[in-house]
N, C-alpha and C positions, 0 to 999 in steps of 0.2 A: 418532415414528418415524423410523427412519434411512435417507434414500435418498442414496447417492452422485450417481446419475442427475440426481434433484431439483437436489440441492446446486451441481452441476459448472453445471446452466443456469442456477440463480440466478446464480451466481457470474461468468458469462461474461456474462450480461445487465448485471449491476454492473461490471465491467470495461468496457464498450461508454461506458455513461454515465459512470464516470470519465474515460474518453478524451475526449468531448464536452463534459465541465465542465472539465477541464484547461488544454483547447486554447485554450476560450471566456476563462475566465480570465487565463490568461494574456496574450492580446492585449488586453484591457482593461488590463492592468499596463503593460504594452509598446509602447500606443499613443503614438506621437512619441516615441521613447527610439534612440537606437541600439543594435546590436546588444551593443558591448562596454562602454553605459553601463549605471549602475545605478541603478533607481529610489529616489530617497533617500526618499519618502513611499509606501510602499506603500499604508497606512492610508486615503490620501486615496478611493480607487476604490472606498470602502464608501460613498460618497454617490451612486453611479452604480445605476439599476435594474438595470441590465442585470448588474452584478455577482453581485445578490441573486438574480437569475434563474439564473445560473450557480451559484451556492452552490445554491440548490433543486433542481438536479439532480444536484449532489454528495450533496446528504442523502438523495435517492432512490435513488442508489449504495450508500450506506451501510444503508440501508433493506433492497436486495436483499442485500448482503453479510451481514445480522444474519440474516435470511431463510435464506439459504444455510446459516450454521452453525448454527438451528434444524434440519436435517436430514442434516449432514454436518462432520465435523471440520476443523478449522484445517490440519490436511494434505492435504485434498482441495481448500479452498475459496484459501488463499493462494495454490501455485503456479497457480490459473487467473487470479488477479488480476496476478499476473506480468506476463500477454497484456496488460493495460491498458498498458503500455509500450510495448508492441509497434504499440496502434492510435493511441494517442497520438501518438506519431511519423508512421505512415502517415496520421492524420487533419491533424497541422500540416503535413505536405507538402502536401496535397491544398489545404489553405487557402492556402499560399502558392504555389499554381500552379508545383510542381515534383515530378519522377516521384523515387521512390525509387531510388536507386541501388543496383549490383548488390550492392556487400557489403551494404546495408540487407535485401536479398529475401533474401538468404544467411542471415543473424543469425536474420531475423525466422520461416522455417524451422526452423533450429536450434533458436530459442528453444520454438516450438510443439510440436517432436516429445519436448523434453527436462520440457514439461511433462504431454504424453498418456503418457511413459513412469513419470513420478512417480505418475501416478492411477490408471494402466490395470493398469502391474505391481506398483505399489504398494499399493494397494487399501488407503488409509488407515481407522483403525477409530479410533471414539468413544474418548475415554478418562473414567476412572471414577473416577481419583484424588481424596481430599479436600485440599485447598491448605490447610496450615496458616498461621495471621493471619500469622506473623512473615516468611512468604515474599513474603506479598502486600504487607506495609509494607515488605520490601528493597526490590521491583520498582517500585513506584510513588516511592520515594525515590528510587532511581538514577535514573529517570526523570525527575524534576522537577530532580535536579540536574545530569543530563546536557545539558539543553532549557537550563538557565544557562549549563554552560559554552562550549556551541556559540553563545551570543547573545555571548558574552563572547570567545570567542576570532574569530569573526567581525568584530567592531565595527571593525576597523582591516585587514580585508584586503581584497583586490582583488575587483572584482565578482565573478568566476570561484569564486574560492575563498570569497567569502559564498555563492555559489549553490550551491555544492558542501557548505558546511556545514550551513546551511541546510535544506537535502534530507536530508542525512542524522538531521536533528532529525525532521524530519516524518515519514519513513518511520519511525524509532523509534517515535513517537508514534502511529502509524496500524496498527501492529503489538502495542502496548500496547491501545488501543481495539479489535481482533479477539478479543484476549483476553478482556477485559473485557464483549465483545458475546456471546461462545460461552458464557459462564458463564450471564450473563442469561439467551440464549437457552434453555438449558437450563433456568435456573428456571422460564420461561415454560410450555416440555413438561409439564413434571409438576406444575408448583401453579397453572397460569393465569397472569393479568396483576396478580393481588395479590398472588403471589409474585414475581413479577420485579420488581413496584415496591417490594418488601421487600428487593430483593437490592441493595447498593451497588453493584456491578459495571454493573446499569443506569444509576445516576448517574454510574460514573465514563467512561461511552460518553461520557455528553452532554460532559461536563470536556473528554473527550480530542476529542473531534470539535472542540469551539470550539478548542482549544489547536494541533488538527492545522491548521486553517485559518487562523489567527495566524499560524503559523510558514509555514505554506506560501504567504502575503502575501510575506512576505520574500523567501522563495526564490524565486520568481516575479519580485518585482520586481530582484533583484539581477543576473539576469544572463536568456540564453539556457535553453531547456527543456531543450539538451541538458547542461548542465551540472548543475541542482539535479534533474532527471525518475529518471534511473539512479540517482543516490545514494537517492533516496526508494523508488524501486521496490526496490533490491536489498536496504536496510535494513529494508523494513516483513516481507517475509517470512523474514528471518534470524531477526528477534527474533521474531516469531509462533510460527513452526515452533520454534523453540528454546523457547518458552515453554511452547507445546502439547504437546511431547513432555517436557518434563523439570517441570514443575508438573503438565500436566493429566494425566500419562498418557498420550496419545494414541501409536497407535503404526501400523506398519505391517504389513498381513497377506504378509509374507514371512518365510522362517526365515532362521536366520543367513546361508544362504549369497546371501540377495539384499538385507541392507541395506548390503553394498559396495555393490551394484549402483544402489539408490536414490539413498545418497549420491552417488553418480561421477553421476546423474543430477541431482541438485540442483546440484551445481557447475558443470554443463554450464550449468544454467538460469540461474545467475546470471551465470558468465561471457559468455552470448547475451548479457544484457542489458545488460553492460556493453559489448560490444563493439557493438551493436544503436545503442546511443546516441552511440557514440563516432563511427559510420559518420554518423549523423544529421548530429554537429556540424561535421563537416567540408563539408557539402553547402552 
């Protein structure tokens, strides 16, 4: 059953839980670290029960994201998930006992309006395209090579550059995860649990989730949230929306006159996300 309203509600709830889990894990990783100091052993936090609880929150958020994709397209779910950036920065400021600046507030509103325009005006529609096997192989290979290249590049860089690079890699992985999840949820909707378990994309979701959490550990450990989070939240929708449009055949229910408007709204959405994180960085 296709329902943009239900998909939007589930995606928004997922964005809230993503914000909670992100701030929680980041505080665990950054405990005792100066803002400009990198945590060179981010995997040691796996020994703490609180970290596993924060991961449980993240897994619940991913489950809600998958449920949202069962009712709507990537073109509606991913823009809403971008709001998790605003929610994360808001919660982070609250935990740090500081108010949001005027710039943060302005860009938060711009981001919210841009997301609303993409959804309300664009009216995203699900795709029906059969994806050739070679396209899946190419996308998976590029994802693996890109992640390896990111780690090789970041190994000898400054903490800020490390956080930025790991954040980009993490966002790209979660973008791929969203595409895999969409295909797996479609299989569930049409053939039940057996069809979903027989779908290799379902198992790719699990692998991508584990890889994303691992890379996110390095991103959070490298530095402040304002360095890694915006890169992740911009890379994720770019990858997911591009693959949803090009591979799965998803579209916006507007004529040729409306596509430039929707494209402009997406650009404004991503620009607002970057500006919002920059405003938070200098607080």
